[in-house]
C-alpha positions as CSV (number, residue, x, y, z in Angstrom):
1,M,59.9,85.8,189.6
2,E,59.8,84.0,186.2
3,A,63.3,85.3,185.5
4,I,64.6,83.8,188.7
5,L,62.9,80.5,188.2
6,N,64.2,80.1,184.7
7,Q,67.8,78.7,184.6
8,V,70.3,80.2,182.1
9,R,70.1,78.3,178.9
10,V,72.9,78.6,176.3
11,T,71.3,77.5,173.0
12,G,73.9,78.8,170.6
13,K,77.0,80.9,170.1
14,G,74.9,84.1,169.6
15,D,73.7,84.2,173.2
16,L,76.8,82.9,175.0
17,L,78.2,86.3,175.9
18,E,74.8,87.6,177.0
19,S,74.3,84.6,179.3
20,F,77.6,85.3,181.1
21,T,77.2,89.0,181.3
22,A,73.5,89.1,182.3
23,P,72.9,90.1,186.0
24,R,72.1,87.4,188.5
25,P,69.4,87.7,191.2
26,S,70.9,87.9,194.7
27,I,70.6,85.2,197.3
28,A,68.0,87.3,199.2
29,E,65.9,87.8,196.0
30,R,66.0,84.1,195.2
31,R,65.0,83.2,198.8
32,E,62.1,85.6,198.6
33,S,61.0,84.1,195.3
34,G,61.1,80.6,196.8
35,K,59.1,81.9,199.8
36,A,56.5,83.4,197.5
37,L,55.9,80.0,195.9
38,R,54.2,79.0,199.2
39,Q,51.2,81.1,198.1
40,K,50.8,78.8,195.1
41,V,51.6,75.5,196.9
42,P,51.4,75.8,200.7
43,R,53.9,73.6,202.5
44,A,51.2,71.9,204.4
45,D,49.8,70.5,201.1
46,H,52.7,68.1,201.0
47,A,51.1,66.1,203.8
48,V,48.4,64.7,201.5
49,W,48.6,61.3,199.9
50,T,45.3,60.1,198.4
51,P,45.6,57.6,195.5
52,R,43.6,58.7,192.5
53,A,40.6,56.7,191.4
54,D,42.4,55.8,188.2
55,R,45.7,54.9,189.9
56,G,47.5,52.3,187.9
57,D,47.8,48.7,189.1
58,P,51.3,48.4,190.7
59,V,51.8,44.9,189.4
60,S,51.0,46.0,185.9
61,I,53.5,48.8,186.1
62,L,56.2,46.2,187.1
63,E,55.1,43.8,184.4
64,Q,55.5,46.6,181.8
65,Q,59.0,47.3,183.1
66,N,59.9,43.6,182.8
67,R,59.2,43.5,179.1
68,T,62.7,44.8,178.3
69,R,64.5,42.7,180.9
70,A,66.0,39.2,180.8
71,Q,62.9,37.1,181.2
72,K,64.6,34.3,183.1
73,L,65.6,36.8,185.8
74,V,62.1,38.4,186.3
75,P,61.2,35.7,188.9
76,V,64.3,36.7,190.9
77,R,63.2,40.3,190.8
78,F,59.7,39.5,192.1
79,A,61.2,37.3,194.8
80,R,63.4,40.0,196.1
81,M,60.6,42.5,196.1
82,L,58.3,40.2,198.0
83,A,60.9,39.9,200.9
84,S,59.3,42.8,202.7
85,P,57.4,46.1,202.0
86,F,60.8,47.8,202.2
87,A,62.2,45.6,199.5
88,F,59.1,46.3,197.5
89,L,59.6,50.0,197.8
90,R,63.2,49.6,196.7
91,G,62.2,47.8,193.5
92,S,59.2,49.9,192.6
93,A,60.6,53.3,191.7
94,A,58.3,53.3,188.6
95,V,55.2,52.8,190.8
96,M,56.1,55.7,193.1
97,A,57.1,58.0,190.2
98,A,53.6,57.7,188.8
99,D,52.2,58.4,192.3
100,L,54.5,61.4,193.0
101,A,53.5,62.9,189.6
102,T,50.0,63.4,191.1
103,T,51.3,65.3,194.2
104,P,51.8,69.1,194.5
105,T,55.2,70.6,193.6
106,S,56.6,74.1,193.9
107,G,57.9,74.1,190.3
108,I,61.6,74.2,191.2
109,L,63.7,71.6,189.3
110,V,66.9,69.8,190.2
111,N,68.7,66.8,188.8
112,A,66.6,64.4,190.7
113,C,67.9,61.0,191.7
114,G,64.6,59.4,190.8
115,D,65.1,56.4,193.0
116,M,65.8,58.1,196.3
117,H,65.6,55.7,199.3
118,V,67.7,55.1,202.4
119,S,69.6,52.1,200.9
120,N,70.8,54.2,197.9
121,F,73.4,56.0,200.0
122,G,76.8,54.8,201.2
123,V,80.5,55.5,201.5
124,F,82.9,55.2,198.6
125,G,86.5,56.1,197.8
126,S,87.0,59.4,196.0
127,A,89.6,59.9,193.4
128,E,91.9,61.1,196.2
129,R,91.2,57.9,198.1
130,D,89.2,59.6,200.8
131,L,85.9,58.1,202.0
132,V,82.9,60.2,201.1
133,F,79.2,59.7,202.0
134,A,76.7,60.3,199.1
135,I,74.0,59.0,196.9
136,N,75.3,55.9,195.1
137,D,72.6,55.0,192.6
138,F,71.8,57.1,189.5
139,D,70.0,54.8,187.1
140,E,66.8,56.9,187.2
141,V,68.4,60.4,187.4
142,F,66.6,63.0,185.5
143,P,65.6,66.7,185.8
144,G,62.5,66.8,188.1
145,P,60.9,68.4,191.1
146,W,63.1,68.3,194.3
147,E,60.1,67.3,196.3
148,W,59.9,63.9,194.6
149,D,63.3,62.9,195.9
150,L,62.6,64.2,199.4
151,K,59.2,62.5,199.6
152,R,60.5,59.2,198.4
153,L,63.4,59.4,200.8
154,A,61.1,60.2,203.7
155,A,58.7,57.4,202.8
156,S,61.5,54.9,202.5
157,A,62.7,55.9,206.0
158,A,59.2,55.3,207.4
159,V,58.9,52.0,205.7
160,A,62.4,50.9,206.8
161,V,61.6,51.7,210.5
162,R,58.5,49.5,210.3
163,F,60.6,46.8,208.6
164,M,63.0,47.1,211.6
165,G,60.2,46.5,214.0
166,G,59.5,50.2,214.9
167,D,56.2,51.8,215.6
168,K,54.3,54.6,213.9
169,I,55.9,57.3,216.1
170,Q,59.4,56.1,215.3
171,A,58.5,55.9,211.6
172,A,57.3,59.5,211.6
173,A,60.5,60.5,213.4
174,A,62.7,58.9,210.8
175,A,60.8,60.6,208.0
176,A,61.0,64.0,209.7
177,A,64.7,63.5,210.4
178,C,65.3,63.3,206.7
179,V,63.3,66.4,205.9
180,R,64.6,68.5,208.8
181,S,68.2,67.7,207.9
182,Y,67.6,68.5,204.2
183,R,65.9,71.8,205.1
184,K,68.7,73.0,207.3
185,R,71.5,71.9,205.0
186,I,69.9,73.4,201.9
187,S,69.6,76.7,203.8
188,R,73.3,76.6,204.5
189,Y,74.1,75.8,200.9
190,A,72.0,78.7,199.8
191,E,74.5,81.1,201.4
192,M,77.6,79.4,199.9
193,G,79.3,80.2,196.6
194,A,78.7,78.0,193.6
195,L,82.3,76.6,193.7
196,E,82.2,76.2,197.4
197,V,79.1,74.0,197.0
198,W,80.5,72.1,194.1
199,Y,83.6,71.2,196.1
200,D,81.8,70.4,199.3
201,R,81.5,66.7,200.4
202,I,80.6,64.7,203.4
203,D,83.9,63.0,204.3
204,E,84.8,60.6,207.1
205,R,85.4,63.4,209.6
206,A,82.1,65.1,208.8
207,I,80.2,61.9,209.2
208,L,81.7,61.1,212.6
209,D,81.5,64.6,213.9
210,T,77.7,64.8,213.4
211,L,76.9,61.5,215.2
212,S,76.3,60.6,218.8
213,P,78.9,58.3,220.5
214,Q,76.8,55.2,220.0
215,A,76.1,55.9,216.3
216,R,79.7,57.0,215.8
217,R,80.9,53.6,216.9
218,A,78.5,51.9,214.4
219,A,79.6,54.2,211.7
220,Q,83.3,53.6,212.3
221,R,82.7,49.9,211.9
222,S,81.1,50.5,208.5
223,I,83.9,52.9,207.5
224,D,86.6,50.4,208.5
225,K,84.8,47.7,206.6
226,A,84.6,49.9,203.5
227,K,88.2,50.7,203.7
228,A,89.1,47.0,203.6
229,K,87.1,46.7,200.3
230,G,88.8,47.0,197.0
231,H,89.6,45.2,193.8
232,Q,92.1,42.9,195.5
233,R,89.5,41.8,198.0
234,V,86.9,41.2,195.3
235,L,89.4,39.2,193.4
236,E,89.8,36.9,196.4
237,K,86.1,36.5,197.0
238,M,84.7,36.5,193.5
239,T,87.3,34.5,191.5
240,E,89.2,31.2,191.5
241,Q,92.4,30.1,189.8
242,V,91.9,28.0,186.6
243,N,95.1,27.0,184.8
244,G,97.0,29.8,186.4
245,E,94.5,32.5,185.5
246,H,91.7,34.1,187.6
247,R,88.1,33.2,186.6
248,I,84.9,34.7,188.0
249,I,83.1,32.0,190.0
250,E,79.6,31.2,188.7
251,D,76.6,31.3,191.0
252,V,73.6,30.4,188.8
253,P,71.4,32.3,188.2
254,L,73.0,35.3,189.9
255,I,76.5,35.2,188.4
256,V,76.7,33.4,185.0
257,R,79.3,33.2,182.3
258,E,77.2,33.7,179.2
259,S,78.3,32.9,175.6
260,H,75.5,35.1,174.0
261,L,73.3,38.0,174.8
262,E,69.5,37.9,174.9
263,N,69.4,39.1,171.3
264,G,71.8,36.3,170.2
265,M,74.9,38.4,169.7
266,P,78.1,36.6,170.9
267,V,79.3,38.1,174.2
268,S,82.9,38.5,172.7
269,E,81.5,40.6,169.8
270,A,79.3,42.7,172.1
271,L,82.2,43.2,174.5
272,D,84.4,44.5,171.7
273,L,81.7,46.9,170.5
274,M,81.0,48.0,174.0
275,L,84.6,48.8,174.8
276,R,85.2,50.7,171.6
277,S,82.1,52.9,172.4
278,Y,82.9,53.3,176.1
279,I,86.5,54.4,175.5
280,E,85.2,57.3,173.4
281,S,83.5,58.7,176.4
282,L,86.7,58.8,178.5
283,T,89.2,61.6,178.7
284,F,92.7,61.0,177.2
285,D,94.4,60.4,180.5
286,R,91.8,57.8,181.6
287,R,92.2,56.0,178.2
288,R,95.9,55.8,178.8
289,L,95.4,54.4,182.3
290,L,92.8,51.8,181.2
291,A,95.1,50.7,178.3
292,R,97.5,49.3,180.9
293,Y,95.0,46.6,181.7
294,R,93.9,43.5,179.8
295,I,90.6,41.6,180.0
296,V,90.7,38.3,181.8
297,D,87.1,37.3,182.2
298,V,83.5,38.6,182.0
299,A,80.2,37.4,183.5
300,R,76.7,38.6,183.9
301,K,75.8,39.5,187.5
302,V,72.4,40.2,189.1
303,V,72.5,43.2,191.4
304,G,70.1,45.0,193.8
305,V,66.3,44.8,193.7
306,G,64.9,47.2,191.1
307,S,67.7,46.5,188.7
308,V,67.2,42.7,188.5
309,G,66.8,41.6,184.9
310,T,68.5,44.6,183.3
311,A,71.8,44.0,181.6
312,C,74.6,44.0,184.1
313,W,78.1,42.5,183.4
314,V,81.3,42.3,185.5
315,V,84.6,42.6,183.6
316,L,87.8,41.4,185.3
317,L,90.9,43.1,184.0
318,K,94.5,42.7,185.2
319,G,97.5,44.9,185.0
320,A,101.1,43.8,184.6
321,S,101.5,43.2,188.3
322,K,99.9,40.1,189.8
323,D,98.4,42.4,192.5
324,D,96.8,44.8,190.1
325,P,93.2,43.7,189.4
326,L,90.4,46.0,188.1
327,F,86.7,45.1,188.1
328,L,84.4,47.1,185.9
329,Q,80.7,46.9,186.0
330,V,78.8,47.4,182.7
331,K,75.2,48.2,183.3
332,G,72.4,48.7,180.9
333,A,70.6,52.0,180.9
334,E,67.0,52.6,180.0
335,A,64.7,55.6,180.2
336,S,64.3,57.1,183.6
337,V,61.1,56.4,185.5
338,L,60.7,60.1,185.9
339,E,60.8,61.0,182.2
340,P,57.1,60.4,181.4
341,Y,56.0,62.8,184.1
342,V,58.2,65.9,183.4
343,D,58.5,68.3,180.5
344,S,62.3,68.5,180.8
345,R,64.5,67.1,178.1
346,L,68.3,66.5,177.9
347,P,70.6,67.5,175.1
348,F,71.6,63.9,174.4
349,D,69.7,60.7,173.8
350,N,72.0,58.0,175.3
351,H,70.6,56.9,178.7
352,G,74.0,55.7,179.8
353,R,75.3,59.3,179.3
354,R,72.3,60.6,181.2
355,V,73.3,58.4,184.2
356,V,77.0,59.5,184.0
357,V,76.2,63.2,183.6
358,G,73.7,62.9,186.5
359,Q,76.3,61.2,188.7
360,R,78.9,63.8,187.9
361,M,76.6,66.6,188.7
362,I,75.3,65.5,192.0
363,Q,77.7,63.0,193.6
364,G,80.7,65.2,193.9
365,S,83.6,62.6,193.6
366,P,82.7,60.3,190.8
367,D,84.5,57.2,189.7
368,I,87.6,57.9,187.5
369,F,86.4,55.1,185.1
370,L,82.9,56.4,184.8
371,G,81.8,56.4,181.2
372,W,79.0,55.4,178.8
373,G,78.4,53.9,175.4
374,A,76.0,52.0,173.1
375,V,75.9,48.7,171.3
376,G,73.2,48.8,168.6
377,Q,70.1,50.2,170.3
378,G,71.3,49.3,173.8
379,H,72.7,52.0,176.0
380,F,75.0,51.4,179.0
381,Y,77.3,53.0,181.5
382,V,80.5,51.7,183.1
383,R,81.9,52.1,186.6
384,Q,84.2,50.3,189.0
385,L,82.6,47.4,190.8
386,A,84.5,47.9,194.0
387,D,86.0,51.1,195.2
388,M,86.1,51.2,199.0
389,K,82.3,51.0,199.0
390,G,80.1,50.4,202.0
391,G,76.5,50.9,203.1
392,L,73.9,50.4,205.8
393,E,72.6,47.0,206.4
394,M,69.1,46.6,207.9
395,A,67.5,43.4,209.1
396,V,64.3,42.3,210.7
397,G,64.4,42.5,214.5
398,T,66.9,45.4,214.7
399,R,64.6,47.7,216.6
400,E,67.3,48.6,219.0
401,Q,69.2,50.2,216.1
402,I,66.4,52.7,215.4
403,P,68.1,55.5,217.3
404,N,71.2,55.1,215.2
405,F,69.0,54.9,212.1
406,L,67.4,58.2,212.9
407,E,70.9,59.8,212.8
408,Y,71.6,58.0,209.6
409,C,68.4,59.5,208.1
410,A,69.8,62.9,209.0
411,L,72.9,62.1,207.0
412,C,70.8,61.0,204.0
413,G,68.9,64.3,204.2
414,W,72.2,66.2,204.2
415,A,73.6,64.2,201.2
416,L,70.3,64.8,199.3
417,A,70.5,68.6,200.0
418,L,74.1,68.7,198.7
419,A,73.0,66.9,195.5
420,H,70.2,69.3,194.9
421,A,72.4,72.3,195.8
422,K,74.9,71.2,193.1
423,S,72.3,70.7,190.4
424,G,69.6,73.2,191.3
425,D,69.0,76.6,193.0
426,A,69.5,76.1,196.8
427,A,68.3,79.6,197.6
428,L,65.0,79.1,195.8
429,I,64.5,75.7,197.6
430,A,65.6,77.1,200.9
431,G,63.2,80.0,200.6
432,Y,60.3,77.7,200.0
433,C,61.3,75.3,202.8
434,G,61.6,78.0,205.4
435,G,63.0,77.8,208.9
436,S,60.1,76.2,210.8
437,A,59.1,72.5,211.0
438,V,56.0,72.9,208.8
439,L,57.6,71.0,205.9
440,D,59.1,68.4,208.2
441,E,55.7,67.6,209.7
442,A,53.9,67.7,206.3
443,I,56.2,65.3,204.5
444,A,56.4,63.0,207.6
445,T,52.6,62.7,207.4
446,F,52.9,61.9,203.7
447,A,55.5,59.3,204.5
448,L,53.3,57.5,206.9
449,A,50.4,57.5,204.5
450,Y,52.6,56.3,201.7
451,A,54.1,53.5,203.9
452,K,50.5,52.2,204.2
453,Q,50.2,52.4,200.4
454,T,53.5,50.4,200.0
455,Q,52.1,47.8,202.3
456,R,49.0,47.5,200.2
457,D,51.1,47.3,197.0
458,H,53.3,44.6,198.5
459,E,50.2,42.7,199.4
460,A,49.0,43.1,195.8
461,L,52.2,41.6,194.5
462,E,51.8,38.7,197.0
463,A,48.3,38.1,195.7
464,A,49.6,38.0,192.2
465,R,52.1,35.3,193.3
466,R,49.4,33.2,195.0
467,S,47.1,33.5,191.9
468,G,49.9,32.4,189.6
469,R,49.9,35.7,187.7
470,I,53.6,36.1,188.5
471,T,56.4,33.5,188.9
472,V,58.7,33.8,191.9
473,A,62.2,32.3,192.2
474,E,64.4,31.8,195.2
475,N,65.1,35.1,196.9
476,R,68.8,35.4,197.4
477,V,69.7,38.9,198.2
478,V,72.9,40.1,196.6
479,R,73.8,43.8,196.7
């Protein structure tokens, strides 16, 4: 079994030939090995969530993260996390990573997302300009147990249902829908060839074909909305004309045109260093394409919930045509929240590259301008700001949408299974998961318990606000 669990590692030229000529275990053998792991970690064990007596204070974990962030934006982060328990869960990947590290795992590793929740999926335009549904946030990606992603996804579904006004039964159903879909899809991927899995994607037709008529109508609206998005649309919404040139509109403190970075370096100097480093990560054809654009403007932009306070810049470029804008997002990259809890190590030390490699491995149709670089000790990655992107919007009082949300949860489980099949061993995972609902029910039970934990942690953050321990700014949600 150890030979099956260990992935092939090419450590030098001497073992390259051997690694490609060595026999590979069959699908049936790998499934059996995965099934055998249930003796070590029964699937029912995944139902348990009991915080350890020495569990870290969630507010302290967040404060520790904030030390490397723009301090003037920390109050914005706290405000967004206080909006609801679901918002808290979105922003507290570090808290849950520490908790998940205390739960049982089968020992099978994948390239884990690290911040898996129902709002980190969406549709986006592939390089072929087709719409694809997949994971869309990779800041925390790192080799880790597949169970951590699945448990966080299921817990987020349960918390989201309560946020939408649903009851405990509906919350459990949403969590189970994630796991059931994941289990069935990973079993299908286990029988497919490696290239077939690599090229597989959840496109527009696949999305609509799996949904009920009611959910299909809602999905079609989201798809149509995403298709209307693009750089030209962002140009119209995010810029204004100043002396015949487009300029990014400021919206302090969320969108700000800065003259210097936090460390005092002029933005113009940092931008020059960043671009020189970033270009080195691109293939020659992408460099030639990017060279057709010139920089027009740059501004710092606050995004998301968990990312608030990290370095994030929007760069507006224009081609020769007046209708040829390009928006790039330059985002700072720090160590993954999973890294302290796993023994895995990567063969590079740039966290921006870690994010890019992770996205390329598990998303399937990555951005053509995806790249990374470094300025001094700071790591970053680059992607397009707008590329036919869309996502699910949830709001308080949308209980009538819960049936549609359950179908959305199944899509999320499918997308996660595809990501894990691309980066891990689908047959091993499928063998462990099995064909019954044992794992579905276990993780749904965990999800309900962790939803209560999230509520308590959210209340702890609220108590920190009331006591003056933390400062909170106006909560203006910008995705």
